[in-house]
Biotite code that builds the C-alpha atoms (Angstrom):
import biotite.structure as struc

atoms = struc.array([
    struc.Atom([86.709, -2.400, 79.769], chain_id="A", res_id=1, res_name="MET", atom_name="CA", element="C"),
    struc.Atom([90.304, -1.065, 80.450], chain_id="A", res_id=2, res_name="LYS", atom_name="CA", element="C"),
    struc.Atom([91.164, 2.496, 79.643], chain_id="A", res_id=3, res_name="SER", atom_name="CA", element="C"),
    struc.Atom([94.804, 3.925, 79.486], chain_id="A", res_id=4, res_name="ASN", atom_name="CA", element="C"),
    struc.Atom([95.090, 5.639, 82.791], chain_id="A", res_id=5, res_name="SER", atom_name="CA", element="C"),
    struc.Atom([98.574, 7.129, 81.952], chain_id="A", res_id=6, res_name="LYS", atom_name="CA", element="C"),
    struc.Atom([97.886, 9.982, 79.770], chain_id="A", res_id=7, res_name="ARG", atom_name="CA", element="C"),
    struc.Atom([95.875, 12.037, 82.179], chain_id="A", res_id=8, res_name="PRO", atom_name="CA", element="C"),
    struc.Atom([98.563, 11.520, 84.844], chain_id="A", res_id=9, res_name="VAL", atom_name="CA", element="C"),
    struc.Atom([101.366, 12.421, 82.500], chain_id="A", res_id=10, res_name="ILE", atom_name="CA", element="C"),
    struc.Atom([99.395, 15.761, 81.519], chain_id="A", res_id=11, res_name="VAL", atom_name="CA", element="C"),
    struc.Atom([98.521, 16.586, 84.987], chain_id="A", res_id=12, res_name="ALA", atom_name="CA", element="C"),
    struc.Atom([102.480, 16.399, 85.914], chain_id="A", res_id=13, res_name="LEU", atom_name="CA", element="C"),
    struc.Atom([103.643, 18.105, 82.770], chain_id="A", res_id=14, res_name="ALA", atom_name="CA", element="C"),
    struc.Atom([101.224, 21.076, 82.576], chain_id="A", res_id=15, res_name="LEU", atom_name="CA", element="C"),
    struc.Atom([102.731, 22.743, 85.532], chain_id="A", res_id=16, res_name="PRO", atom_name="CA", element="C"),
    struc.Atom([106.216, 22.253, 84.243], chain_id="A", res_id=17, res_name="LEU", atom_name="CA", element="C"),
    struc.Atom([105.476, 23.670, 81.168], chain_id="A", res_id=18, res_name="ILE", atom_name="CA", element="C"),
    struc.Atom([103.616, 26.729, 82.876], chain_id="A", res_id=19, res_name="LEU", atom_name="CA", element="C"),
    struc.Atom([106.768, 27.434, 84.982], chain_id="A", res_id=20, res_name="MET", atom_name="CA", element="C"),
    struc.Atom([109.102, 27.169, 82.158], chain_id="A", res_id=21, res_name="LEU", atom_name="CA", element="C"),
    struc.Atom([106.870, 29.664, 80.440], chain_id="A", res_id=22, res_name="ILE", atom_name="CA", element="C"),
    struc.Atom([106.958, 31.938, 83.388], chain_id="A", res_id=23, res_name="ILE", atom_name="CA", element="C"),
    struc.Atom([110.634, 31.562, 83.525], chain_id="A", res_id=24, res_name="ILE", atom_name="CA", element="C"),
    struc.Atom([111.374, 32.372, 80.004], chain_id="A", res_id=25, res_name="LEU", atom_name="CA", element="C"),
    struc.Atom([109.124, 35.385, 80.037], chain_id="A", res_id=26, res_name="SER", atom_name="CA", element="C"),
    struc.Atom([111.023, 36.845, 83.194], chain_id="A", res_id=27, res_name="ILE", atom_name="CA", element="C"),
    struc.Atom([114.673, 35.982, 81.867], chain_id="A", res_id=28, res_name="TYR", atom_name="CA", element="C"),
    struc.Atom([114.251, 36.240, 78.077], chain_id="A", res_id=29, res_name="LEU", atom_name="CA", element="C"),
    struc.Atom([113.827, 39.802, 77.592], chain_id="A", res_id=30, res_name="PRO", atom_name="CA", element="C"),
    struc.Atom([117.055, 40.683, 79.473], chain_id="A", res_id=31, res_name="GLU", atom_name="CA", element="C"),
    struc.Atom([118.967, 38.824, 76.637], chain_id="A", res_id=32, res_name="TYR", atom_name="CA", element="C"),
    struc.Atom([116.941, 40.005, 73.753], chain_id="A", res_id=33, res_name="LEU", atom_name="CA", element="C"),
    struc.Atom([117.280, 43.749, 74.756], chain_id="A", res_id=34, res_name="GLU", atom_name="CA", element="C"),
    struc.Atom([120.890, 44.945, 75.425], chain_id="A", res_id=35, res_name="SER", atom_name="CA", element="C"),
    struc.Atom([121.728, 48.491, 75.730], chain_id="A", res_id=36, res_name="PRO", atom_name="CA", element="C"),
    struc.Atom([124.313, 50.074, 73.588], chain_id="A", res_id=37, res_name="GLU", atom_name="CA", element="C"),
    struc.Atom([125.975, 53.401, 73.632], chain_id="A", res_id=38, res_name="GLY", atom_name="CA", element="C"),
    struc.Atom([127.176, 55.735, 76.223], chain_id="A", res_id=39, res_name="ARG", atom_name="CA", element="C"),
    struc.Atom([125.839, 59.038, 78.121], chain_id="A", res_id=40, res_name="PHE", atom_name="CA", element="C"),
    struc.Atom([127.402, 61.764, 80.005], chain_id="A", res_id=41, res_name="ILE", atom_name="CA", element="C"),
    struc.Atom([126.350, 63.029, 83.502], chain_id="A", res_id=42, res_name="TYR", atom_name="CA", element="C"),
    struc.Atom([127.512, 65.380, 86.095], chain_id="A", res_id=43, res_name="ALA", atom_name="CA", element="C"),
    struc.Atom([127.481, 65.358, 89.947], chain_id="A", res_id=44, res_name="VAL", atom_name="CA", element="C"),
    struc.Atom([127.778, 68.270, 92.177], chain_id="A", res_id=45, res_name="CYS", atom_name="CA", element="C"),
    struc.Atom([127.036, 69.192, 95.828], chain_id="A", res_id=46, res_name="GLU", atom_name="CA", element="C"),
    struc.Atom([124.579, 71.963, 94.824], chain_id="A", res_id=47, res_name="ASP", atom_name="CA", element="C"),
    struc.Atom([124.181, 72.818, 91.342], chain_id="A", res_id=48, res_name="PHE", atom_name="CA", element="C"),
    struc.Atom([121.976, 75.835, 92.427], chain_id="A", res_id=49, res_name="ASN", atom_name="CA", element="C"),
    struc.Atom([124.496, 77.098, 94.938], chain_id="A", res_id=50, res_name="LYS", atom_name="CA", element="C"),
    struc.Atom([127.348, 76.740, 92.571], chain_id="A", res_id=51, res_name="ALA", atom_name="CA", element="C"),
    struc.Atom([125.426, 78.538, 90.093], chain_id="A", res_id=52, res_name="GLY", atom_name="CA", element="C"),
    struc.Atom([126.205, 75.960, 87.402], chain_id="A", res_id=53, res_name="ILE", atom_name="CA", element="C"),
    struc.Atom([123.958, 75.700, 84.335], chain_id="A", res_id=54, res_name="ASP", atom_name="CA", element="C"),
    struc.Atom([124.720, 72.609, 82.224], chain_id="A", res_id=55, res_name="LEU", atom_name="CA", element="C"),
    struc.Atom([123.303, 73.382, 78.529], chain_id="A", res_id=56, res_name="THR", atom_name="CA", element="C"),
    struc.Atom([123.819, 71.760, 75.501], chain_id="A", res_id=57, res_name="VAL", atom_name="CA", element="C"),
    struc.Atom([123.541, 73.847, 72.309], chain_id="A", res_id=58, res_name="VAL", atom_name="CA", element="C"),
    struc.Atom([123.783, 72.542, 68.800], chain_id="A", res_id=59, res_name="ASN", atom_name="CA", element="C"),
    struc.Atom([124.856, 69.017, 70.150], chain_id="A", res_id=60, res_name="GLY", atom_name="CA", element="C"),
    struc.Atom([127.837, 70.407, 72.108], chain_id="A", res_id=61, res_name="ARG", atom_name="CA", element="C"),
    struc.Atom([127.870, 71.008, 75.990], chain_id="A", res_id=62, res_name="LEU", atom_name="CA", element="C"),
    struc.Atom([128.634, 74.738, 76.542], chain_id="A", res_id=63, res_name="THR", atom_name="CA", element="C"),
    struc.Atom([131.153, 75.609, 79.302], chain_id="A", res_id=64, res_name="LYS", atom_name="CA", element="C"),
    struc.Atom([129.210, 77.826, 81.920], chain_id="A", res_id=65, res_name="PRO", atom_name="CA", element="C"),
    struc.Atom([131.311, 80.784, 82.966], chain_id="A", res_id=66, res_name="ASP", atom_name="CA", element="C"),
    struc.Atom([131.263, 79.718, 86.540], chain_id="A", res_id=67, res_name="THR", atom_name="CA", element="C"),
    struc.Atom([132.583, 76.374, 85.962], chain_id="A", res_id=68, res_name="LEU", atom_name="CA", element="C"),
    struc.Atom([136.040, 77.516, 84.911], chain_id="A", res_id=69, res_name="GLY", atom_name="CA", element="C"),
    struc.Atom([137.073, 78.784, 88.303], chain_id="A", res_id=70, res_name="ALA", atom_name="CA", element="C"),
    struc.Atom([138.903, 76.304, 90.316], chain_id="A", res_id=71, res_name="ALA", atom_name="CA", element="C"),
    struc.Atom([137.369, 77.273, 93.630], chain_id="A", res_id=72, res_name="PRO", atom_name="CA", element="C"),
    struc.Atom([133.990, 76.599, 92.317], chain_id="A", res_id=73, res_name="ILE", atom_name="CA", element="C"),
    struc.Atom([134.991, 73.071, 91.077], chain_id="A", res_id=74, res_name="ILE", atom_name="CA", element="C"),
    struc.Atom([136.683, 72.241, 94.229], chain_id="A", res_id=75, res_name="GLU", atom_name="CA", element="C"),
    struc.Atom([134.391, 73.745, 96.631], chain_id="A", res_id=76, res_name="ARG", atom_name="CA", element="C"),
    struc.Atom([131.209, 72.225, 95.170], chain_id="A", res_id=77, res_name="PHE", atom_name="CA", element="C"),
    struc.Atom([133.059, 68.758, 93.906], chain_id="A", res_id=78, res_name="ARG", atom_name="CA", element="C"),
    struc.Atom([131.846, 69.060, 90.319], chain_id="A", res_id=79, res_name="VAL", atom_name="CA", element="C"),
    struc.Atom([132.696, 65.907, 88.470], chain_id="A", res_id=80, res_name="SER", atom_name="CA", element="C"),
    struc.Atom([131.800, 64.598, 84.901], chain_id="A", res_id=81, res_name="PHE", atom_name="CA", element="C"),
    struc.Atom([131.321, 61.191, 83.963], chain_id="A", res_id=82, res_name="TYR", atom_name="CA", element="C"),
    struc.Atom([130.975, 59.057, 80.988], chain_id="A", res_id=83, res_name="ILE", atom_name="CA", element="C"),
    struc.Atom([129.022, 55.615, 81.554], chain_id="A", res_id=84, res_name="TYR", atom_name="CA", element="C"),
    struc.Atom([129.058, 52.835, 79.055], chain_id="A", res_id=85, res_name="ASN", atom_name="CA", element="C"),
    struc.Atom([125.936, 50.963, 79.025], chain_id="A", res_id=86, res_name="MET", atom_name="CA", element="C"),
    struc.Atom([127.333, 47.868, 77.144], chain_id="A", res_id=87, res_name="GLU", atom_name="CA", element="C"),
    struc.Atom([130.066, 47.270, 79.967], chain_id="A", res_id=88, res_name="THR", atom_name="CA", element="C"),
    struc.Atom([128.416, 49.032, 82.709], chain_id="A", res_id=89, res_name="GLY", atom_name="CA", element="C"),
    struc.Atom([131.683, 51.105, 83.617], chain_id="A", res_id=90, res_name="ASN", atom_name="CA", element="C"),
    struc.Atom([132.009, 54.647, 84.529], chain_id="A", res_id=91, res_name="ARG", atom_name="CA", element="C"),
    struc.Atom([134.934, 57.029, 83.479], chain_id="A", res_id=92, res_name="THR", atom_name="CA", element="C"),
    struc.Atom([135.629, 60.416, 85.406], chain_id="A", res_id=93, res_name="ASN", atom_name="CA", element="C"),
    struc.Atom([136.393, 62.891, 82.866], chain_id="A", res_id=94, res_name="ILE", atom_name="CA", element="C"),
    struc.Atom([137.403, 66.489, 82.754], chain_id="A", res_id=95, res_name="GLU", atom_name="CA", element="C"),
    struc.Atom([135.157, 69.381, 81.646], chain_id="A", res_id=96, res_name="ILE", atom_name="CA", element="C"),
    struc.Atom([137.310, 70.043, 78.659], chain_id="A", res_id=97, res_name="ASP", atom_name="CA", element="C"),
    struc.Atom([136.679, 66.415, 77.499], chain_id="A", res_id=98, res_name="GLU", atom_name="CA", element="C"),
    struc.Atom([132.871, 66.562, 77.988], chain_id="A", res_id=99, res_name="ALA", atom_name="CA", element="C"),
    struc.Atom([132.864, 69.795, 75.790], chain_id="A", res_id=100, res_name="LEU", atom_name="CA", element="C"),
    struc.Atom([134.315, 67.610, 72.761], chain_id="A", res_id=101, res_name="ASP", atom_name="CA", element="C"),
    struc.Atom([131.506, 65.375, 72.358], chain_id="A", res_id=102, res_name="PHE", atom_name="CA", element="C"),
    struc.Atom([128.560, 65.513, 70.184], chain_id="A", res_id=103, res_name="GLU", atom_name="CA", element="C"),
    struc.Atom([125.352, 65.085, 72.641], chain_id="A", res_id=104, res_name="ILE", atom_name="CA", element="C"),
    struc.Atom([121.870, 64.313, 72.074], chain_id="A", res_id=105, res_name="ASP", atom_name="CA", element="C"),
    struc.Atom([119.710, 65.587, 74.851], chain_id="A", res_id=106, res_name="THR", atom_name="CA", element="C"),
    struc.Atom([116.678, 63.487, 74.410], chain_id="A", res_id=107, res_name="SER", atom_name="CA", element="C"),
    struc.Atom([115.255, 61.503, 77.380], chain_id="A", res_id=108, res_name="GLN", atom_name="CA", element="C"),
    struc.Atom([115.265, 58.409, 75.501], chain_id="A", res_id=109, res_name="VAL", atom_name="CA", element="C"),
    struc.Atom([118.446, 56.685, 73.608], chain_id="A", res_id=110, res_name="SER", atom_name="CA", element="C"),
    struc.Atom([118.495, 55.803, 69.962], chain_id="A", res_id=111, res_name="SER", atom_name="CA", element="C"),
    struc.Atom([118.073, 51.963, 71.628], chain_id="A", res_id=112, res_name="THR", atom_name="CA", element="C"),
    struc.Atom([115.064, 52.986, 73.484], chain_id="A", res_id=113, res_name="GLY", atom_name="CA", element="C"),
    struc.Atom([116.427, 53.238, 76.895], chain_id="A", res_id=114, res_name="HIS", atom_name="CA", element="C"),
    struc.Atom([116.211, 56.051, 79.503], chain_id="A", res_id=115, res_name="LYS", atom_name="CA", element="C"),
    struc.Atom([117.386, 56.839, 82.674], chain_id="A", res_id=116, res_name="ILE", atom_name="CA", element="C"),
    struc.Atom([115.030, 56.952, 85.680], chain_id="A", res_id=117, res_name="ALA", atom_name="CA", element="C"),
    struc.Atom([115.017, 57.382, 89.447], chain_id="A", res_id=118, res_name="PRO", atom_name="CA", element="C"),
    struc.Atom([114.784, 54.675, 91.731], chain_id="A", res_id=119, res_name="GLY", atom_name="CA", element="C"),
    struc.Atom([111.981, 54.448, 94.444], chain_id="A", res_id=120, res_name="SER", atom_name="CA", element="C"),
    struc.Atom([111.726, 53.028, 98.093], chain_id="A", res_id=121, res_name="ARG", atom_name="CA", element="C"),
    struc.Atom([108.721, 51.869, 100.129], chain_id="A", res_id=122, res_name="LEU", atom_name="CA", element="C"),
    struc.Atom([108.445, 54.036, 103.403], chain_id="A", res_id=123, res_name="GLU", atom_name="CA", element="C"),
    struc.Atom([106.163, 53.018, 106.179], chain_id="A", res_id=124, res_name="GLY", atom_name="CA", element="C"),
    struc.Atom([104.352, 49.696, 107.067], chain_id="A", res_id=125, res_name="ILE", atom_name="CA", element="C"),
    struc.Atom([101.735, 48.381, 104.627], chain_id="A", res_id=126, res_name="PHE", atom_name="CA", element="C"),
    struc.Atom([98.779, 49.640, 103.992], chain_id="A", res_id=127, res_name="PRO", atom_name="CA", element="C"),
    struc.Atom([99.966, 52.718, 105.266], chain_id="A", res_id=128, res_name="PHE", atom_name="CA", element="C"),
    struc.Atom([103.335, 52.730, 102.960], chain_id="A", res_id=129, res_name="SER", atom_name="CA", element="C"),
    struc.Atom([104.267, 55.526, 100.644], chain_id="A", res_id=130, res_name="ILE", atom_name="CA", element="C"),
    struc.Atom([106.552, 55.254, 97.538], chain_id="A", res_id=131, res_name="ILE", atom_name="CA", element="C"),
    struc.Atom([109.211, 57.806, 97.386], chain_id="A", res_id=132, res_name="GLN", atom_name="CA", element="C"),
    struc.Atom([111.739, 58.735, 94.990], chain_id="A", res_id=133, res_name="VAL", atom_name="CA", element="C"),
    struc.Atom([115.186, 57.403, 95.934], chain_id="A", res_id=134, res_name="ASP", atom_name="CA", element="C"),
    struc.Atom([117.589, 60.124, 94.653], chain_id="A", res_id=135, res_name="SER", atom_name="CA", element="C"),
    struc.Atom([120.651, 57.919, 95.126], chain_id="A", res_id=136, res_name="THR", atom_name="CA", element="C"),
    struc.Atom([119.598, 55.207, 92.731], chain_id="A", res_id=137, res_name="VAL", atom_name="CA", element="C"),
    struc.Atom([119.206, 55.610, 88.911], chain_id="A", res_id=138, res_name="ARG", atom_name="CA", element="C"),
    struc.Atom([118.014, 52.874, 86.712], chain_id="A", res_id=139, res_name="TYR", atom_name="CA", element="C"),
    struc.Atom([118.418, 52.254, 83.079], chain_id="A", res_id=140, res_name="LEU", atom_name="CA", element="C"),
    struc.Atom([114.949, 51.292, 81.882], chain_id="A", res_id=141, res_name="LYS", atom_name="CA", element="C"),
    struc.Atom([114.252, 49.651, 78.463], chain_id="A", res_id=142, res_name="GLY", atom_name="CA", element="C"),
    struc.Atom([110.969, 48.376, 76.892], chain_id="A", res_id=143, res_name="LYS", atom_name="CA", element="C"),
    struc.Atom([111.084, 45.093, 79.139], chain_id="A", res_id=144, res_name="PHE", atom_name="CA", element="C"),
    struc.Atom([113.907, 45.436, 81.635], chain_id="A", res_id=145, res_name="THR", atom_name="CA", element="C"),
    struc.Atom([115.216, 47.733, 84.192], chain_id="A", res_id=146, res_name="ALA", atom_name="CA", element="C"),
    struc.Atom([119.013, 47.714, 85.203], chain_id="A", res_id=147, res_name="GLN", atom_name="CA", element="C"),
    struc.Atom([120.352, 49.555, 88.253], chain_id="A", res_id=148, res_name="LYS", atom_name="CA", element="C"),
    struc.Atom([123.231, 51.626, 87.436], chain_id="A", res_id=149, res_name="LEU", atom_name="CA", element="C"),
    struc.Atom([126.328, 51.996, 89.311], chain_id="A", res_id=150, res_name="GLU", atom_name="CA", element="C"),
    struc.Atom([127.001, 55.734, 89.456], chain_id="A", res_id=151, res_name="LEU", atom_name="CA", element="C"),
    struc.Atom([129.172, 57.476, 91.637], chain_id="A", res_id=152, res_name="ASP", atom_name="CA", element="C"),
    struc.Atom([127.324, 60.299, 93.398], chain_id="A", res_id=153, res_name="PHE", atom_name="CA", element="C"),
    struc.Atom([127.947, 59.746, 96.955], chain_id="A", res_id=154, res_name="ILE", atom_name="CA", element="C"),
    struc.Atom([131.150, 61.188, 98.305], chain_id="A", res_id=155, res_name="HIS", atom_name="CA", element="C"),
    struc.Atom([131.818, 60.202, 101.771], chain_id="A", res_id=156, res_name="GLY", atom_name="CA", element="C"),
    struc.Atom([128.464, 61.315, 103.970], chain_id="A", res_id=157, res_name="ASN", atom_name="CA", element="C"),
    struc.Atom([127.648, 63.838, 101.073], chain_id="A", res_id=158, res_name="THR", atom_name="CA", element="C"),
    struc.Atom([124.952, 62.891, 98.640], chain_id="A", res_id=159, res_name="GLU", atom_name="CA", element="C"),
    struc.Atom([125.824, 64.709, 95.314], chain_id="A", res_id=160, res_name="MET", atom_name="CA", element="C"),
    struc.Atom([123.164, 66.015, 92.884], chain_id="A", res_id=161, res_name="GLU", atom_name="CA", element="C"),
    struc.Atom([122.986, 64.125, 89.491], chain_id="A", res_id=162, res_name="PHE", atom_name="CA", element="C"),
    struc.Atom([122.487, 65.789, 86.287], chain_id="A", res_id=163, res_name="ARG", atom_name="CA", element="C"),
    struc.Atom([121.953, 63.784, 82.969], chain_id="A", res_id=164, res_name="PHE", atom_name="CA", element="C"),
    struc.Atom([123.434, 65.790, 80.376], chain_id="A", res_id=165, res_name="ILE", atom_name="CA", element="C"),
    struc.Atom([122.961, 63.608, 77.385], chain_id="A", res_id=166, res_name="GLY", atom_name="CA", element="C"),
    struc.Atom([123.680, 60.521, 75.136], chain_id="A", res_id=167, res_name="TRP", atom_name="CA", element="C"),
    struc.Atom([126.983, 60.543, 73.258], chain_id="A", res_id=168, res_name="ILE", atom_name="CA", element="C"),
    struc.Atom([126.504, 60.314, 69.444], chain_id="A", res_id=169, res_name="LYS", atom_name="CA", element="C"),
])
């Protein structure tokens, strides 16, 4: 009695390949299914509290703080406004007057389900390591993916404060 011995060998070799393919698809496929769309406005400053700058949005429009109109405040604390395009990954420096013209949604989650989240870093040696928030890195987090954002908030040796203003409608 002779049995077909090739079938178990083929299954034994194919099963790990199929499982690897499933794992690879589960890692890379969400990136292609979930594409961020839209733009958001953010501001950077050396110290928002010392500069006395309070960025508020009223009725979908950014209000211009009284202290922000003074040129010495803008130069001294290096206040800058940016628009970040999530589709292209580009940021554009804009003036405060341009930022006032946009209609802004201040919710933490965009219409496509994305949000801006701070990065983190691991300090110490396992098992005594501590996870700390990294204020120099921001991520665009979706349902299945997280993409590192290339934001400009380090000037020279000075780390600037990041303020998310809102999503542009």
